C-alpha positions in Angstrom: 134.2 231.9 120.7 133.1 232.0 117.0 132.8 235.8 117.1 136.2 236.1 118.6 137.8 234.0 115.8 136.0 235.9 113.1 136.8 239.2 114.8 140.5 238.3 115.1 140.5 237.2 111.4 139.0 240.6 110.5 141.6 242.4 112.6 144.3 240.4 110.9 143.0 241.2 107.4 142.7 244.9 108.2 146.0 245.1 109.9 148.1 242.8 107.8 150.5 245.8 107.1 150.6 246.8 110.8 153.1 245.2 113.2 151.6 243.1 115.9 153.1 245.5 118.5 151.0 248.3 117.0 147.9 246.3 116.6 144.5 247.4 117.9 143.6 243.7 118.5 144.2 243.2 122.2 145.0 239.5 121.7 147.5 240.1 118.9 149.1 242.9 120.9 149.4 240.6 124.0 151.2 238.0 121.9 153.6 240.5 120.4 154.4 242.8 123.3 154.1 240.4 126.3 154.8 237.1 124.5 151.5 235.5 125.7 151.1 232.1 124.0 148.2 231.9 121.6 146.1 229.6 123.7 146.3 231.9 126.7 145.7 235.3 125.0 141.9 235.4 125.6 142.4 234.5 129.2 145.0 237.2 129.6 142.7 239.7 127.9 139.8 238.8 130.2 142.0 239.2 133.3 143.2 242.6 132.1 139.7 243.7 131.3 138.6 242.9 134.8 141.4 245.0 136.5 139.5 248.2 137.3 142.6 250.1 138.3 143.9 249.9 134.7 141.1 252.0 133.3 140.2 255.6 134.1 136.6 254.9 133.3 135.8 251.2 133.5 132.1 251.7 132.6 133.0 253.6 129.5 135.5 250.8 128.5 132.8 248.2 129.1 130.3 250.0 126.9 132.9 250.4 124.1 133.8 246.7 124.4 130.1 245.8 124.1 129.5 248.0 121.1 132.5 246.4 119.3 131.2 243.0 120.2 127.7 243.9 118.8 129.2 245.1 115.6 131.2 241.9 115.1 128.2 239.8 115.9 126.0 241.8 113.5 128.4 241.2 110.6 128.7 237.5 111.6 124.9 237.3 111.3 125.1 238.6 107.8 127.8 236.1 106.9 125.8 233.2 108.3 122.6 234.4 106.7 124.3 235.0 103.4 125.8 231.5 103.5 122.3 230.0 104.2 120.7 232.1 101.5 123.4 231.2 99.0 122.6 227.5 99.5 118.9 228.1 98.8 119.2 230.7 96.1 120.9 228.2 93.7 119.1 224.9 94.2 120.4 221.9 92.3 118.2 220.7 89.5 116.4 217.4 90.1 118.0 214.3 88.7 116.1 211.7 86.8 
């Protein structure tokens, strides 16, 4: 869930000048084009992803989805590691 929120945030920042109907974010697109309420967009996306007749090559789509997920999780790891490192890199001086 965390990676979805960060990924959606990244999509939003990269696409802030793009209309939601033209978005490459599937959840944002579902909201704009099909008026799916925000709480149901992930469920709608999962249902669509599992409909094999919608894709010419379901295995290729699954691999592309996994690669995108790995990229998002990779950068999330850097964010988390950087946050932890930042806390240790500048320790507070001891008080007397």
